[in-house]
N, C-alpha and C positions, 0 to 999 in steps of 0.2 A: 341440597340442603341437607346437613347434618342432624341425625334426630336430636343432639344434646340440646341445641338452640330453637327447634319446635314447638313453641308454645301457642296453643292454640282456643285458649280461655277467653272468653267473652262475647265470642261470635254468634250463640245464640239469642233470637230476639224473642220476642213476646209473641208475635206472628208464626214462628215457626213450630210453638208448642203443641202440642193436640193431646184431648182427652181420650182417654180408652178406659171399657170396663162401667161398671156401678157398682154402688154401695162400698163394699170393702174390698171390692177389688179395680176401683178408680185408680186410675197412674195418668200421670203426666209424661209424655214421650214426643221425640221428635223423628220424624220420617225418617229410614236408612236412607233413601235417595237425597235425605237434605245433607247428612252427615257425610256423604260420598261426594257431594257436589261443593261442599265446603273444603274440603282435604285434598280434590283437585285443583281448587282455585288459589288455593293458599299454601297448599303445598306438594308443588307440580311431582313427580316423579316418584311419590310414594305409593306406593300398590302394598295391597293388604291380601294376607295368604292363610291357608290353614295347613298345618302339618301332620302331615301323614305317617301313620303307624310303620313300624318296620315290615310289617305285611303288606303296603302300598293303601289299608281301608284312610278315610276321612276320620272316622268316628271311632274315638278309643275308649275303652271300657274301665270304668270306676272299680272298684272293691267290692262295692256294693252291687255293684250289677246295673250300673245304669251308662248313658252314654254321656260324650262329651267332647269339645272340643279342643285344640290348642292353636290360638288365633299367635299372628305376628305381622311387621310392615316390614318391606324393604325400602331404602334409598334407591336415587338413581346410581349413587355412587358405591351401589354396593354392602351398604350398611343392613344389620338386622338386628330390631327390637327384642328383647326376651320375649320368652312365651307367654302367653296370657291365655288360659283355660276358661272356658265359658260352656256350662251344662246344657243339654236339648233337654227342653222345657215343654209342657204342654202349655195351652192360653192363659191355664191359674199359676204359671210359675214351677209349677209341682217336676222335677226329674224324671224322665224319660226312661223304660229299660232299653238296654241295648238294642237287646232286638228288636223290640219295637219302633226302633228310629225309622220312620218314611223316609221320601224322596221331598213330601212338602217338611216335615218337622225338620230334615237337614238344611234346607235352602233359609226357614224362618231361621233356626239357628246359626245360619252362616252372617246372615244379616241383622241380628240381635249382636252375634259377637263382632263384627265391624265398628257398632256404634259404642260397645261397653270396652272394646279394646281402644279404640280413638278416646274417650275420655281417661283411659289409665295412661295411655304411652305421651299423648297431647294436649290431655285438659281439653279435649272438645265434646261440649255438653256436659262439662264435669259439674255446672250451676243445678242440673236437673237432677244426678246420680246424688250429688252432696246435699239436694233440698236446700241449695241458697236461694238466692234473691236472684230473678233474672235480669237484665238490663230493662227497665223502664216498666218493670212490668209489675212493680209493689211489692210487698210482702207476698213469702213463699206462702207463708200460712195464715188465713184469713179468722182471727179470732171472733168467736160468737158473741153477738150485744144480745143483751137482755131484751124481749121483746115488750115495745110500749104497751099500757092498756089505753086503748082505746074508749072513746065515748063515742055512745051511740050520736047519729048526728042525722038531721033529716035531708042534708047535703047526699046528693046522690055523687059518689065518685066519678072524675073520669076515667074510662078506661082508654090507655094508650095502647095500640095494635102498633107491634113494632115489625117492622117491613121486613118481608124474607128477603136474604141476598140473593139469592136463586131466581133470577128476570130473564136471560138470555133462553131461546127455544132448545138452543142447547144444554145447557144447565138443566133446564127443565125436563129434558131427553134422558139427561144422566141421571136424575134422579129415579125417575118411573122404572129405569130398566136396573138401579138399585134396590126398587123396592121388592122389582120382582128376581131377584136373584136367589137360588137357592144352594149355590155349592160354592165351594171353597173356590174353588177353578174361577169358576163366573166370576166372582169377586175380584180375584186376583186379574182377572184379563179386563175389566172394568177399571180399575187402579190403574192398569198400563195406558187405556184409552182415554182417560181422565187427565193424567200426565200431557200427554199427546197433545190434548185440545188446547189444556193450559200454554203449553208450550207456543201452538199455534195463534192465541188470541182470543182462540175461539171462545173462550170463557174468561172472568174476571178472576181476580186473587180472591176476594171475598166468595165466589161462587165456588172455586175451586178449594178452600177451605171448608166450607159449607159440606160439598160432595164428599170430602175426604172422611169428613165426621161420622157424614152417614154412613159412607163403608163401612168403617169401624164398627160401628153399632149393626150394621148387617151383620156383617163379619162376626161378633160375638153372640147373635141370635141364630145364626146358622149352627156355629160351632154347639 
């Protein structure tokens, strides 16, 4: 597949998008595994790489002493994209000093770089990066409407309870495990187990999405 003809815009759906963080640090994103799956499906033979330094190191050093990587893709025909620099960042998107880049930071940077480079070169997920409207998701930015003045009433409003999507025993066990996770390594392992359970059909799509959201919130709490 020739790179000039590879345009993957519009593949991201509403159900692919998750929320992470809270307050001023809330962000919408798509899991890196979903980006990889879409590349495998719609761009077979395309592979992702990090270009090493002349000394063979994966992380490059910027003039200010922070670390970054150089991302690129290759095709089955041997083509290569241009290099796409991507910084090593903490969970608040602050750059990390070169000598502070750990194995966890490097693997996180690899996954984030994959998503950013796919958007840059192939427009995959560009709807999120550009804050455009997602297909069938409605407006990307909701305008807050003024609150109407409510009159006092003697009628007691009905309380509508929303049923939790987590219903199966497997999903409930996963939720319990997430609540008890105390390290980033444990959270990463739980994420892999959830994906395996979902692929095996042990948990539904709605349960999987709810559990992933819980996992992200737990990760923020542990950090």
